[in-house]
VEXLO-522684 format. One record per residue (C-alpha): x, y, z. Coordinates in steps of 0.05 Angstrom, whole numbers, plus 5000, padded with zeros to 4 digits. Layout:
<atoms>
XYZ;...
</atoms>
This chain:
<atoms>
398529114580;404529084533;403629494470;407929334409;408129864354;410629654286;412930104230;412529694166;416729724103;417729284042;423928914066;423929014142;419529204201;421529604262;418029444328;417929794395;414829504458;412029944515;409229754582;402730034608;406330654636;409430804568;416530584585;420530264529;421629524541;425429374478;426329464403;426928974346;428228984271;425728384232;425928184159;419328124121;418727364120;415426804158;421726724200;421727464216;414427444238;415826854284;421827224313;417527834329;412127394360;417027034406;420427684425;413828024444;411327404481;417727404522;416728134543;409328034560;410427394601;403227254623;400727964612;396228214558;399528354491;396928814435;400028984368;399129644332;401329604259;401830144206;399429924138;395929274153;393129294082;399929374048;406929234075;404028994142;399028504112;403427894121;405028054194;397828214209;395527544181;400927164219;399227494286;391727404277;392626664262;396426624328;390526924365;393827594381;390228254387;391928674325;389629374309;391429834251;394730494270;393831094226;400231394198;402832014234;400432664205;405033214183;403533654243;405433074290;412433014261;415633584299;420233084332;422732844264;421632194228;425031524232;422930804237;423830814312;419831454321;414131174279;414030504315;414230864382;408431314362;404430694340;405530364408;403430994445;397031024404;395430304424;396230484497;392031114489;386830774446;387031334395;387531314320;386130574318;381830154272;380329414262;384329124203;380428864144;379328124141;383227654096;380227044062;374427174016;374927924027;382027914001;379627513940;374328033926;379428593931;384228243883;378728123832;376628853837;383729073822;383928623761;377128853737;378729593744;385429483711;381929183650;376729733647;381730303653;386530003603;380829883554;378630603562;385630833546;385930393484;379130643459;381431363468;387731203427;383430873374;379231503367;385431943364;388431513309;381831533272;381932293272;388932323240;388131723194;388231813118;381532053091;380231413052;381030993115;376731463157;371131413106;371630653105;371130603181;365931153190;364531593250;362731343319;364931213390;371030813408;366830183418;363430273351;370130353317;372629733352;366729313326;367529563255;375029443253;373928723273;370028603208;374728983161;380728763121;386529173094;386229413023;391629112979;392629752939;392730213000;398430693010;403630563064;400631083113;393730773107;396430063116;400330253178;394630643209;389730073195;394429543224;395429943288;388030083296;386329353285;391429143339;388529653388;381529413374;383528683384;386928843449;380929233472;376228653457;380728183495;380528643556;372928673551;372727913554;377327913615;373228453650;366828053638;370127433667;372427803729;365528103738;362427403734;367327143786;365627723831;358227583822;359126853841;363127033904;358027553925;352327053916;356026533957;356627044014;350027424010;345227063963;340027633965;344628233957;344628253881;337028203880;336428893910;335029473864;341229833839;346429343867;350729003815;356728543824;361929103824;358329543875;356828943919;364128723917;366529423936;361829413996;364128734019;371428884007;370829444058;369028914111;363029264144;363128764201;369529074230;365829714250;362629784318;356730184292;353330414229;355731124244;362930874241;361430544175;358531194149;364831574169;368931054132;364931074068;364231834066;356731884077;356932174147;354232884143;358933464157;355834094189;356034694142;351535174181;352235924186;347936414224;340636224216;342235714161;342735014188;345134504136;350033944123;354433794064;357333174030;363432854062;369232804013;373332354059;373231614073;374031014028;372431283959;371230593928;365630453978;363131163970;362931053894;358930413904;353730763948;353431343898;352230863841;346730503879;343431163898;343431413826;340530763801;335030743853;333331483842;331631303770;328730603775;325930523845;319230863859;320130873935;326931203929;324031713879;318431863928;323431953985;327632453945;321332843924;319132873997;325933134020;326133653965;319033853984;321533974055;326334504028;332434084014;336434193951;337333603903;344433513928;342333524001;336733033987;341632563952;346432624012;340832424059;339231834013;346431594014;346531634090;340231224092;343130714044;349430664086;345430494147;341229984110;347229644078;351029624143;345329254178;345028774119;352528614114;355328614184;354527864194;357627644128;363327134140;368827454099;374627064130;372226374107;
</atoms>
């Protein structure tokens, strides 16, 4: 087998090819473009002749996304290689060293993972970015609105009244500036009205993105949104992780941070929450677990039973999340995300 390790960057990629014994067959630097991808493909094919060829790429979800997509369309074997850790950099760092390390990992079969799919999954990921951008920006604007309300002239504060950022936003939409107001009041009111208008616009955009996500999710898994506690955002986060790329539900649990971590000592045998993995997927499972713990009788009964067995509330919730991870994996592994 010929292993090609690729260290990816914004403008160029560095590739190193190794034979099955780990001997360097060649090196190549390409530009990040369709022409560069074809050049790498031809170069690697020439080295492999009729032998098996495998590509190990750093950052298939970022700078290496274009190369990964090109190679997969060509029917090549592509795996994602985890970036070298600090303790592994004793030999220094350079593009060649990183590409060589990637190729060695492909030969050893260590530190590899299946890249996430493109197609619909990529569309879900893009819509999630847009949705979260709208939500976070709106939160920032509402916080600014409340801060301005606190320091506004007394007459303006009394006109608007007290309340949350969203309440202030709704009231400001119905108010008009006083003609006899002082300059400080006019300026504060104008700024607060602009912030409120911008916030409302972001709310409309966020609702539109959420609706688009819901439609995509329903087209992929019609029954997913009918399950208790699963809304469009949580469903999209789960699908954007591409559960079908994992070989087992245990691997999916390690990815989403629900795999238990031993925390035993002496006669005490226990496990704790895993704070690693994909935090967006972990957040989705956490949201689903919280919702079901409040609105789903069977889930409530499960938690009560685990607490009755001597588990703490946190330990019972961890067990619930692990159970949800297993159930969701079995439900989502066959979803065609590349269509």
